[in-house]
N, C-alpha and C positions, 0 to 999 in steps of 0.2 A: 553616214556610217558611224562617225564618232558620236553623234547625238544619240543613236540607238544604244550604243554601248554604255554611254553615260547613265542611262536609266538603271543599269544593273548595280551600280555602287553608289548612287546619290542617296543622301540621307541615311548613311550607314548601313544600307542593306548588304552590300558586299564591298569590303575594303581590304581583303586579304592580298598578300603580295602577288599571287597568281593572277587575280583579277586586274591589279594594277599593271602588271606586265602585259597582259592581254590588251588592256586599254591603250597602253603605249604603242603597241603594235598597230592597232586600228588607227590611232592618231597619226602615226608616221605615214600610213597609206593615204590618209585624207590629205595631208600636206603635200605628198608626192603628186596628187591629182589637182589640188587646189591650194597653193601656198598661202593665200590670204583667207582661207576658210574661217569664218567666225565660229562655226561649231568646233573646228579643230582647236582653236585658241581656248574656247570654253572647256573643252575636254582636257587640254594640257593644264589649264588652271586647276581643274578638279584633281588631276593626278598630283600636281605639286602640293595641292592643299592637304590631301591625305597623307603625303609624305612629310609635310612640314606644318607651316602655320599660314593663316590668312594673309599675313604681311608678305610672305614669300611667293604668293600666288595671285594676289588680288589684281594685277594688271592684265591677267587673262580671264578674269571673272567679270561679273556684273559690277562695274565701277560704281554705279549709283548706290547699290545695295552695300558695297563695301565702305564707301565714304559715309553713308548715313547710319547704317546699323552697327557695323563693326568698329569703325574708327571715330564715331561721334562728330563727323564733320559734314552734316547734311548740305551746307552751303556749297561745298565743292561738287556735289552731285546734282544740284538743282538744274544747272544749264543742260546737262547731259540728259536728265529725265524729260525735260520739256522738249528737247530736240528729238528724242526717240518717239515721243507721241506725235509731234508735228510731222516728222518724216514718214512714220509708219503707224497711223492710228488704228489700223485694222488688226495689228498683231496684239493679241489680248494682254500678254504679259508686260507690254510697254506701258500700259496704264497702271500697272503695279509700281513702276519706278517713281512717279511723282508721290504716290502714296508712301513710299519708304522715306522720302524726304520730308513730307508733311508730318508723318508719324514721329520722326526723330526731332522735329522742330516743336513738338508739342501741339500741333494743329490737328487734333484727332478727328474732328468733323470733316475736314478736307481729306484726310487719309482714308476715312471711311468711304467717301465718294469715289475716290480713285480705285480702291480695292473692290468696291461694288461693281464698278465698271469692268474691271478685270474679270470678275465672276459672270457677269452678264454676257461678255464676249466669249467666254470659255466655260460654260455651265457644268461641263463634265469633269473639269480640272479639280482633282483632290487638293493639290497644292494651293490653288486659288481660294478654295473654301477654307482650308486650314489657316491661311492668313486672314481671310475675311472674318472668321470666328474670333480671332485674337483682337482685331481692331474693334469689332463690335463690343467685346468685353472691356476694352479700354474706354469705350464711349459709354459704358454703363448699361447697355442694351442687352441684359442677360437673357431675357426670354428668347430673343432672336439669336443670341449667342448659342444657346443650347440647341436650338433648331438646326443651325448650321453644323454645330459639333456633331449632332446625331447623323447628319448626312455623311460627314467624313468618317465617322466610326462604322456606320453601316456599309458605306461604299468601299471602305479599305480596312476590313477588320484584321487582316493579317499583315498589313503594311505598317511600318513604323510610324507613319503619320497618324494612322488610325489609332494605334496603341497609345501614343503620346497624347492624342487628343482626348481619349477616354480618361487618362490620368488627370489632365487639366480640368475636365468637366467635373469630375468628383471633387477636385481640389477647390474649384470655384464654389461648389455647392456645400462645402464644409464636411463632406463625407470622408473623413481621414482614412478609416479602415478600408473602405472601397477603393480609395486612391491608391493606397499602398499595395493592395492586392492587384490592381490593374497594371501596375508598373512591374512586370516580371524580371527575373534575372537576365533573360535573353534580351529583353528590351533595353535594360540598363547597359548591357555590354554594347549593343548596337548604337544606342544614343551617345555613349561615351566616345565612340570613334568619330562621330559627326562633328562638323565645325559650327553648326548653327544650334543644334538642339541643346547643348549643355546649359545655355542661358534659359531656354524654355523649361528645362527640368528644374533648374534652380528656382524659377518662379513657382513651379508647382509645390516643391518642398517648402518654400517660404509660406505659401498659402495655407498649408496644413500645420505650420509651426514646427517643421522639422529643421530647425535652424542650422545645426552643424552640417547636415547633409546639403542644405540649400547653399551654404557658403562653399562647401567642397566642390559642388558643380559649378559654382560661379568662378572659383579659382581656376578650374579646368577650362572654362570658356576663355579666361584671360590668357592662360597658357596657349590656347589655340589661336590667339591673336586679337581678341576683343580688347579694345581700350576706350570704350565709349563711356567716359566718366560722367557726362550729364545724365545718361540713361540710367546708370547704376545708382547714382547719388541722388537723383531727383525725379526724373521722368517716370520710371517704371513703378506703377502703383503696386505691383505684386511682390516687390522686394521691400516693401515698407517696414515689415517687422524685423528685418535683419540688419537694418542700418545702424542700430545702436550697438551691435555686437563688436567687441574689440578686434576680432578676427576680420570682420568686414572693414573696419576702419583701416586696419593695417594693409589690407589688400588695396584699398582705395588710394593709399599713398603711392603705390606702385602704378596703379591705373592712371592717376592724374599726371604723373610724370611722363608716362608713355603717351598720353593724349596730348599734353602740351608740347612734347617734342616731336609729334608726328609730322613727317614731311612726305609730300608726294614724290 
């Protein structure tokens, strides 16, 4: 029940207060029936996330993704990722978890293998393809990247994942005007409310050399709880042209402190 309701507001589709209250109602019913429900805890984490920050909600979320992506501590998530695949290799998304770790360790080839496995096990998943396209781009396989991006865009033209994928596609191709047109005001509002997308949008703006806007979205990602200092300062190829900006350097002083002081 909770997992069904989760689909309504994930990735910024619906995060208004009425939706969150309804989600809380469904989650309470789930815990009444099954106190240890994993879907219930995931739902609770999502609710806490949209009311606060990643750090306030991460223990109810995908710990591997939180450790690797948001906190820049992939080594903390590595044992959990491998355990998930070992215990349940038939659940497609479990193969994404080692990919998160490899990705944030800079092992892009291994990350690509993991995410490709995720897509093979769940070929209809828009989310799987959305991540697959990104890892392909990080591996420099742009022809295949655009092929997968088109599948996301055509498969979910009205979904925020499809809209943001179109933004990145044009950004990677260097079509600045098309990229700006593709990222509508409604998409900006929805992406701003999400916890993962602000970094993705920052990358897109950096790629088309909209530096102040890229840094503004990156600042928002940090406000949402991101403190992945290695990703921002070194790993992410799409942020390369904003790293010399004074505003970026000032932000990284804050991020580095939060990253170094992060505790489980």
